[in-house]
C-alpha positions as semicolon CSV with decimal commas, in nm:
position;residue;x (nm);y (nm);z (nm)
1;M;-3,575;3,485;2,571
2;R;-3,636;3,197;2,454
3;K;-3,521;3,377;2,097
4;S;-3,164;3,460;2,336
5;I;-3,184;3,045;2,452
6;C;-3,248;2,956;2,118
7;I;-3,002;3,143;1,921
8;I;-2,749;3,052;2,194
9;L;-2,825;2,610;2,163
10;I;-2,807;2,729;1,759
11;F;-2,449;2,859;1,773
12;A;-2,301;2,595;1,997
13;V;-2,438;2,311;1,802
14;S;-2,271;2,400;1,510
15;I;-1,933;2,479;1,682
16;L;-1,953;2,145;1,865
17;S;-2,066;1,987;1,506
18;G;-1,758;2,112;1,366
19;C;-1,531;1,844;1,634
20;D;-1,480;1,555;1,578
21;S;-1,229;1,277;1,718
22;T;-1,001;1,088;1,425
23;S;-0,686;1,167;1,326
24;D;-0,576;1,338;0,996
25;K;-0,496;1,016;0,907
26;E;-0,790;0,849;0,637
27;I;-1,008;0,528;0,716
28;I;-1,195;0,349;0,527
29;S;-1,484;0,141;0,611
30;S;-1,522;-0,192;0,418
31;Q;-1,803;-0,045;0,195
32;D;-1,565;0,264;0,055
33;F;-1,408;0,003;-0,206
34;K;-1,633;0,024;-0,474
35;E;-1,791;0,354;-0,467
36;F;-1,407;0,550;-0,399
37;Y;-1,156;0,296;-0,575
38;E;-1,021;0,239;-0,924
39;V;-0,998;-0,105;-0,931
40;S;-0,697;-0,232;-0,991
41;S;-0,489;-0,230;-1,311
42;Y;-0,280;-0,525;-1,163
43;G;-0,364;-0,857;-1,301
44;T;-0,504;-0,689;-1,616
45;E;-0,365;-0,446;-1,773
46;E;-0,045;-0,537;-1,582
47;K;0,083;-0,863;-1,485
48;I;0,202;-0,992;-1,178
49;N;0,383;-1,196;-0,965
50;I;0,532;-1,365;-1,363
51;L;0,900;-1,455;-1,282
52;S;0,955;-1,747;-1,128
53;D;1,234;-1,711;-0,938
54;V;1,184;-1,323;-0,825
55;K;0,944;-1,383;-0,533
56;L;0,756;-1,147;-0,267
57;T;0,652;-1,297;0,135
58;S;0,553;-1,325;0,402
59;S;0,646;-1,463;0,665
60;K;0,289;-1,435;0,830
61;K;-0,056;-1,426;0,623
62;D;-0,193;-1,178;0,916
63;N;0,002;-0,878;0,915
64;S;-0,184;-0,725;1,196
65;D;0,114;-0,430;1,261
66;L;0,085;-0,187;1,058
67;G;0,309;-0,033;1,178
68;N;0,643;-0,251;1,040
69;A;0,487;-0,444;0,826
70;I;0,771;-0,701;0,773
71;F;0,711;-0,849;0,336
72;F;1,099;-1,096;0,197
73;L;1,192;-1,030;-0,104
74;E;1,355;-1,344;-0,307
75;N;1,596;-1,348;-0,585
76;N;1,624;-1,708;-0,685
77;S;1,749;-1,647;-1,039
78;D;2,136;-1,573;-1,162
79;K;2,081;-1,207;-1,290
80;E;2,068;-0,893;-1,038
81;Y;1,721;-0,710;-0,989
82;Y;1,691;-0,373;-0,928
83;Y;1,399;-0,173;-0,641
84;T;1,347;0,081;-0,501
85;K;1,310;0,092;-0,159
86;G;1,060;0,371;-0,094
87;Y;0,771;0,204;-0,355
88;F;0,487;0,023;-0,305
89;E;0,076;0,001;-0,335
90;I;-0,173;-0,182;-0,085
91;E;-0,490;-0,284;-0,279
92;A;-0,807;-0,406;-0,106
93;E;-1,019;-0,716;-0,225
94;Q;-1,386;-0,692;-0,224
95;S;-1,671;-0,902;-0,385
96;D;-1,338;-1,121;-0,571
97;T;-1,227;-0,731;-0,752
98;W;-0,885;-0,598;-0,617
99;Y;-0,941;-0,221;-0,601
100;Q;-0,663;0,048;-0,572
101;L;-0,595;0,264;-0,182
102;T;-0,525;0,603;-0,188
103;Q;-0,128;0,708;-0,061
104;L;-0,167;1,013;0,209
105;Y;0,146;1,061;0,035
106;E;0,404;0,921;-0,200
107;P;0,648;0,737;0,001
108;S;0,904;0,661;-0,251
109;K;0,948;1,071;-0,263
110;D;1,184;0,973;0,086
111;N;1,404;0,748;-0,050
112;E;1,429;0,714;-0,397
113;D;1,694;0,524;-0,382
114;D;1,758;0,145;-0,575
115;V;1,876;-0,157;-0,400
116;V;2,066;-0,427;-0,582
117;I;1,933;-0,790;-0,547
118;K;2,200;-1,025;-0,589
119;P;2,167;-1,355;-0,748
120;N;2,069;-1,615;-0,458
121;E;1,988;-1,320;-0,197
122;R;1,690;-1,287;0,036
123;L;1,664;-0,884;0,112
124;S;1,336;-0,806;0,451
125;L;1,151;-0,561;0,411
126;S;1,001;-0,311;0,611
127;Y;0,679;-0,082;0,558
128;D;0,531;0,195;0,809
129;I;0,138;0,156;0,568
130;S;-0,037;0,276;0,831
131;S;0,190;0,608;0,796
132;V;0,117;0,582;0,427
133;Y;-0,269;0,444;0,436
134;G;-0,461;0,552;0,744
135;E;-0,615;0,353;0,918
136;L;-0,719;0,020;0,711
137;P;-1,016;-0,221;0,868
138;S;-1,061;-0,583;0,882
139;G;-1,006;-0,739;0,552
140;R;-0,804;-0,913;0,238
141;Y;-0,496;-0,703;0,130
142;R;-0,229;-0,732;-0,073
143;I;0,116;-0,487;-0,073
144;I;0,330;-0,437;-0,474
145;V;0,568;-0,339;-0,544
146;S;0,785;-0,380;-0,875
147;V;1,146;-0,479;-0,942
148;F;1,337;-0,388;-1,296
149;Y;1,609;-0,597;-1,422
150;F;1,838;-0,384;-1,680
151;E;1,889;-0,589;-1,997
152;S;2,204;-0,269;-2,062
153;P;2,234;-0,018;-1,785
154;K;2,458;0,188;-1,970
155;D;2,171;0,236;-2,245
156;W;1,913;0,192;-1,949
157;D;1,716;-0,028;-2,138
158;Y;1,527;-0,215;-1,888
159;D;1,201;-0,391;-1,811
160;T;1,006;-0,432;-1,416
161;Y;0,822;-0,667;-1,305
162;Y;0,556;-0,634;-1,011
163;L;0,505;-0,853;-0,766
164;A;0,267;-0,925;-0,492
165;C;0,180;-1,076;-0,155
166;E;-0,144;-1,095;0,062
167;F;-0,214;-1,077;0,323
168;T;-0,501;-1,016;0,585
169;L;-0,655;-0,760;0,853
170;K;-0,810;-0,929;1,151
């Protein structure tokens, strides 16, 4: 009898241990950055925020609504730039080091349209960060987008620039 009860208990525990309450979205804890993510190449191999007249900003430094995070792309130059609407990256800072977080899927596959940013134009950019990166713990983050300047559009001669805007999750 004891043997049967033990077998039933072992079977029940093994079934229940396979169930958990987390969703399919990735949940990142703050200790994971150094162990699981690459150190960012932005700021070392790739330059960021080198354009003095094109900026990525936010109206608030605390973006708690990751389902609808709003940023602004400002072109205060006399040139036209382009950016890919669906492309963005999120990085997390830990101990003065930035880490590239892993996307659950690539958002630019949904929308690879390039948008023109005309001289002296300010565009509002809305991103659903949580659907691309999952739940993020509180901490310092930055969003990175790229803009392109075509020297000669017919020859596809262009330069790529990376823009970043830091924000905090509480």
